CHARMM-style PDB file with segment names, atoms N, HN, CA, C and O in Angstrom:
ATOM      1  N   UNK     1      87.079  91.910  91.707  1.00  0.00      PROA
ATOM      2  CA  UNK     1      87.051  92.399  93.157  1.00  0.00      PROA
ATOM      3  C   UNK     1      86.492  93.727  93.156  1.00  0.00      PROA
ATOM      4  O   UNK     1      86.587  94.409  92.136  1.00  0.00      PROA
ATOM      5  N   UNK     2      85.901  94.182  94.219  1.00  0.00      PROA
ATOM      6  HN  UNK     2      85.824  93.627  95.048  1.00  0.00      PROA
ATOM      7  CA  UNK     2      85.382  95.641  94.176  1.00  0.00      PROA
ATOM      8  C   UNK     2      86.328  96.340  95.042  1.00  0.00      PROA
ATOM      9  O   UNK     2      87.270  95.822  95.642  1.00  0.00      PROA
ATOM     10  N   UNK     3      85.983  97.566  95.048  1.00  0.00      PROA
ATOM     11  HN  UNK     3      85.218  97.987  94.560  1.00  0.00      PROA
ATOM     12  CA  UNK     3      86.868  98.470  95.881  1.00  0.00      PROA
ATOM     13  C   UNK     3      86.714  98.194  97.378  1.00  0.00      PROA
ATOM     14  O   UNK     3      87.681  98.319  98.130  1.00  0.00      PROA
ATOM     15  N   UNK     4      85.643  97.861  97.768  1.00  0.00      PROA
ATOM     16  HN  UNK     4      84.858  97.759  97.157  1.00  0.00      PROA
ATOM     17  CA  UNK     4      85.373  97.609  99.420  1.00  0.00      PROA
ATOM     18  C   UNK     4      86.259  96.418  99.751  1.00  0.00      PROA
ATOM     19  O   UNK     4      87.002  96.467 100.732  1.00  0.00      PROA
ATOM     20  N   UNK     5      86.197  95.260  98.894  1.00  0.00      PROA
ATOM     21  HN  UNK     5      85.594  95.220  98.098  1.00  0.00      PROA
ATOM     22  CA  UNK     5      86.919  94.057  99.282  1.00  0.00      PROA
ATOM     23  C   UNK     5      88.676  94.620  99.102  1.00  0.00      PROA
ATOM     24  O   UNK     5      89.555  94.150  99.825  1.00  0.00      PROA
ATOM     25  N   UNK     6      88.886  95.387  98.324  1.00  0.00      PROA
ATOM     26  HN  UNK     6      88.172  95.769  97.736  1.00  0.00      PROA
ATOM     27  CA  UNK     6      90.365  95.894  98.145  1.00  0.00      PROA
ATOM     28  C   UNK     6      90.614  96.671  99.452  1.00  0.00      PROA
ATOM     29  O   UNK     6      91.697  96.514 100.014  1.00  0.00      PROA
ATOM     30  N   UNK     7      89.583  97.595 100.036  1.00  0.00      PROA
ATOM     31  HN  UNK     7      88.703  97.722  99.579  1.00  0.00      PROA
ATOM     32  CA  UNK     7      89.801  98.519 100.910  1.00  0.00      PROA
ATOM     33  C   UNK     7      90.236  97.717 102.214  1.00  0.00      PROA
ATOM     34  O   UNK     7      91.073  98.155 103.003  1.00  0.00      PROA
ATOM     35  N   UNK     8      89.607  96.543 102.354  1.00  0.00      PROA
ATOM     36  HN  UNK     8      88.927  96.187 101.713  1.00  0.00      PROA
ATOM     37  CA  UNK     8      89.690  95.641 103.570  1.00  0.00      PROA
ATOM     38  C   UNK     8      90.968  94.832 103.205  1.00  0.00      PROA
ATOM     39  O   UNK     8      91.692  94.574 104.166  1.00  0.00      PROA
ATOM     40  N   UNK     9      91.303  94.465 102.200  1.00  0.00      PROA
ATOM     41  HN  UNK     9      90.715  94.675 101.419  1.00  0.00      PROA
ATOM     42  CA  UNK     9      92.514  93.733 102.048  1.00  0.00      PROA
ATOM     43  C   UNK     9      93.734  94.736 102.420  1.00  0.00      PROA
ATOM     44  O   UNK     9      94.658  94.407 103.164  1.00  0.00      PROA
ATOM     45  N   UNK    10      93.624  95.875 101.863  1.00  0.00      PROA
ATOM     46  HN  UNK    10      92.873  96.143 101.258  1.00  0.00      PROA
ATOM     47  CA  UNK    10      94.682  96.884 102.138  1.00  0.00      PROA
ATOM     48  C   UNK    10      94.917  96.982 103.661  1.00  0.00      PROA
ATOM     49  O   UNK    10      96.029  96.835 104.166  1.00  0.00      PROA
ATOM     50  N   UNK    11      93.580  97.290 104.484  1.00  0.00      PROA
ATOM     51  HN  UNK    11      92.676  97.410 104.073  1.00  0.00      PROA
ATOM     52  CA  UNK    11      93.743  97.773 105.800  1.00  0.00      PROA
ATOM     53  C   UNK    11      94.248  96.409 106.547  1.00  0.00      PROA
ATOM     54  O   UNK    11      94.845  96.487 107.620  1.00  0.00      PROA
ATOM     55  N   UNK    12      93.982  95.180 105.933  1.00  0.00      PROA
ATOM     56  HN  UNK    12      93.497  95.116 105.061  1.00  0.00      PROA
ATOM     57  CA  UNK    12      94.361  94.092 106.903  1.00  0.00      PROA
ATOM     58  C   UNK    12      95.906  93.916 106.634  1.00  0.00      PROA
ATOM     59  O   UNK    12      96.661  93.637 107.565  1.00  0.00      PROA
ATOM     60  N   UNK    13      96.371  94.087 105.320  1.00  0.00      PROA
ATOM     61  HN  UNK    13      95.758  94.314 104.563  1.00  0.00      PROA
ATOM     62  CA  UNK    13      97.796  93.911 105.101  1.00  0.00      PROA
ATOM     63  C   UNK    13      98.740  95.020 105.685  1.00  0.00      PROA
ATOM     64  O   UNK    13      99.860  94.854 106.169  1.00  0.00      PROA
ATOM     65  N   UNK    14      98.144  96.015 105.554  1.00  0.00      PROA
ATOM     66  HN  UNK    14      97.234  96.150 105.160  1.00  0.00      PROA
ATOM     67  CA  UNK    14      99.020  97.239 106.089  1.00  0.00      PROA
ATOM     68  C   UNK    14      98.846  97.407 107.640  1.00  0.00      PROA
ATOM     69  O   UNK    14      99.640  98.078 108.299  1.00  0.00      PROA
ATOM     70  N   UNK    15      97.802  96.783 108.171  1.00  0.00      PROA
ATOM     71  HN  UNK    15      97.157  96.237 107.635  1.00  0.00      PROA
ATOM     72  CA  UNK    15      97.171  97.083 109.513  1.00  0.00      PROA
ATOM     73  C   UNK    15      96.828  98.401 109.782  1.00  0.00      PROA
ATOM     74  O   UNK    15      97.254  99.000 110.769  1.00  0.00      PROA
ATOM     75  N   UNK    16      95.849  99.034 108.702  1.00  0.00      PROA
ATOM     76  HN  UNK    16      95.503  98.547 107.900  1.00  0.00      PROA
ATOM     77  CA  UNK    16      95.507 100.238 108.881  1.00  0.00      PROA
ATOM     78  C   UNK    16      94.069 100.013 109.380  1.00  0.00      PROA
ATOM     79  O   UNK    16      93.488  98.942 109.551  1.00  0.00      PROA
ATOM     80  N   UNK    17      93.571 101.432 109.602  1.00  0.00      PROA
ATOM     81  HN  UNK    17      94.044 102.303 109.463  1.00  0.00      PROA
ATOM     82  CA  UNK    17      92.101 101.428 109.813  1.00  0.00      PROA
ATOM     83  C   UNK    17      91.309 101.460 108.429  1.00  0.00      PROA
ATOM     84  O   UNK    17      91.885 101.877 107.424  1.00  0.00      PROA
ATOM     85  N   UNK    18      90.174 101.080 108.384  1.00  0.00      PROA
ATOM     86  HN  UNK    18      89.706 100.740 109.201  1.00  0.00      PROA
ATOM     87  CA  UNK    18      89.418 101.242 107.186  1.00  0.00      PROA
ATOM     88  C   UNK    18      89.587 102.540 106.530  1.00  0.00      PROA
ATOM     89  O   UNK    18      89.937 102.549 105.350  1.00  0.00      PROA
ATOM     90  N   UNK    19      89.358 103.748 107.221  1.00  0.00      PROA
ATOM     91  HN  UNK    19      89.073 103.741 108.180  1.00  0.00      PROA
ATOM     92  CA  UNK    19      89.537 105.158 106.813  1.00  0.00      PROA
ATOM     93  C   UNK    19      90.774 105.339 106.094  1.00  0.00      PROA
ATOM     94  O   UNK    19      90.791 105.792 104.950  1.00  0.00      PROA
ATOM     95  N   UNK    20      91.915 104.964 106.792  1.00  0.00      PROA
ATOM     96  HN  UNK    20      91.902 104.596 107.722  1.00  0.00      PROA
ATOM     97  CA  UNK    20      93.446 104.927 106.329  1.00  0.00      PROA
ATOM     98  C   UNK    20      93.631 104.118 105.009  1.00  0.00      PROA
ATOM     99  O   UNK    20      94.276 104.509 104.036  1.00  0.00      PROA
ATOM    100  N   UNK    21      93.031 103.043 105.111  1.00  0.00      PROA
ATOM    101  HN  UNK    21      92.507 102.726 105.901  1.00  0.00      PROA
ATOM    102  CA  UNK    21      93.048 102.213 103.669  1.00  0.00      PROA
ATOM    103  C   UNK    21      92.629 102.874 102.511  1.00  0.00      PROA
ATOM    104  O   UNK    21      93.176 102.915 101.410  1.00  0.00      PROA
ATOM    105  N   UNK    22      91.341 103.509 102.990  1.00  0.00      PROA
ATOM    106  HN  UNK    22      90.896 103.476 103.885  1.00  0.00      PROA
ATOM    107  CA  UNK    22      90.697 104.149 101.926  1.00  0.00      PROA
ATOM    108  C   UNK    22      91.470 105.211 101.165  1.00  0.00      PROA
ATOM    109  O   UNK    22      91.669 105.390  99.963  1.00  0.00      PROA
ATOM    110  N   UNK    23      91.807 105.801 102.167  1.00  0.00      PROA
ATOM    111  HN  UNK    23      91.646 105.656 103.143  1.00  0.00      PROA
ATOM    112  CA  UNK    23      92.720 107.160 101.587  1.00  0.00      PROA
ATOM    113  C   UNK    23      93.735 106.629 100.844  1.00  0.00      PROA
ATOM    114  O   UNK    23      93.998 107.131  99.751  1.00  0.00      PROA
ATOM    115  N   UNK    24      94.465 105.515 101.343  1.00  0.00      PROA
ATOM    116  HN  UNK    24      94.252 105.107 102.231  1.00  0.00      PROA
ATOM    117  CA  UNK    24      95.714 105.006 100.493  1.00  0.00      PROA
ATOM    118  C   UNK    24      95.494 104.565  99.200  1.00  0.00      PROA
ATOM    119  O   UNK    24      96.206 104.702  98.206  1.00  0.00      PROA
ATOM    120  N   UNK    25      94.219 103.914  99.357  1.00  0.00      PROA
ATOM    121  HN  UNK    25      93.640 103.803 100.165  1.00  0.00      PROA
ATOM    122  CA  UNK    25      93.710 103.286  97.766  1.00  0.00      PROA
ATOM    123  C   UNK    25      93.283 104.543  96.943  1.00  0.00      PROA
ATOM    124  O   UNK    25      93.631 104.502  95.763  1.00  0.00      PROA
ATOM    125  N   UNK    26      92.634 105.588  97.317  1.00  0.00      PROA
ATOM    126  HN  UNK    26      92.351 105.622  98.275  1.00  0.00      PROA
ATOM    127  CA  UNK    26      92.275 106.431  96.597  1.00  0.00      PROA
ATOM    128  C   UNK    26      93.658 107.345  96.300  1.00  0.00      PROA
ATOM    129  O   UNK    26      93.568 108.068  95.308  1.00  0.00      PROA
ATOM    130  N   UNK    27      94.588 107.385  96.844  1.00  0.00      PROA
ATOM    131  HN  UNK    27      94.662 106.798  97.650  1.00  0.00      PROA
ATOM    132  CA  UNK    27      96.049 107.889  96.521  1.00  0.00      PROA
ATOM    133  C   UNK    27      96.510 107.117  95.351  1.00  0.00      PROA
ATOM    134  O   UNK    27      96.874 107.653  94.304  1.00  0.00      PROA
ATOM    135  N   UNK    28      96.482 105.665  95.585  1.00  0.00      PROA
ATOM    136  HN  UNK    28      96.187 105.229  96.436  1.00  0.00      PROA
ATOM    137  CA  UNK    28      97.210 104.708  94.435  1.00  0.00      PROA
ATOM    138  C   UNK    28      96.574 104.883  93.269  1.00  0.00      PROA
ATOM    139  O   UNK    28      97.158 104.787  92.190  1.00  0.00      PROA
ATOM    140  N   UNK    29      95.138 105.193  93.406  1.00  0.00      PROA
ATOM    141  HN  UNK    29      94.663 105.271  94.283  1.00  0.00      PROA
ATOM    142  CA  UNK    29      94.380 105.015  91.990  1.00  0.00      PROA
ATOM    143  C   UNK    29      94.127 106.105  91.333  1.00  0.00      PROA
ATOM    144  O   UNK    29      93.618 106.057  90.213  1.00  0.00      PROA
ATOM    145  N   UNK    30      94.489 107.405  92.017  1.00  0.00      PROA
ATOM    146  HN  UNK    30      94.903 107.444  92.926  1.00  0.00      PROA
ATOM    147  CA  UNK    30      94.364 108.546  91.065  1.00  0.00      PROA
ATOM    148  C   UNK    30      95.577 109.353  90.811  1.00  0.00      PROA
ATOM    149  OT1 UNK    30      95.533 110.308  90.035  1.00  0.00      PROA
TER     150      UNK     30
END
């Protein structure tokens, strides 16, 4: 699974915009 798919999954699961999901993802992975 690539990052883009994960970001979409996160944004869907947490009901976030893609930008927020991406920020969340970067926070988790850094």
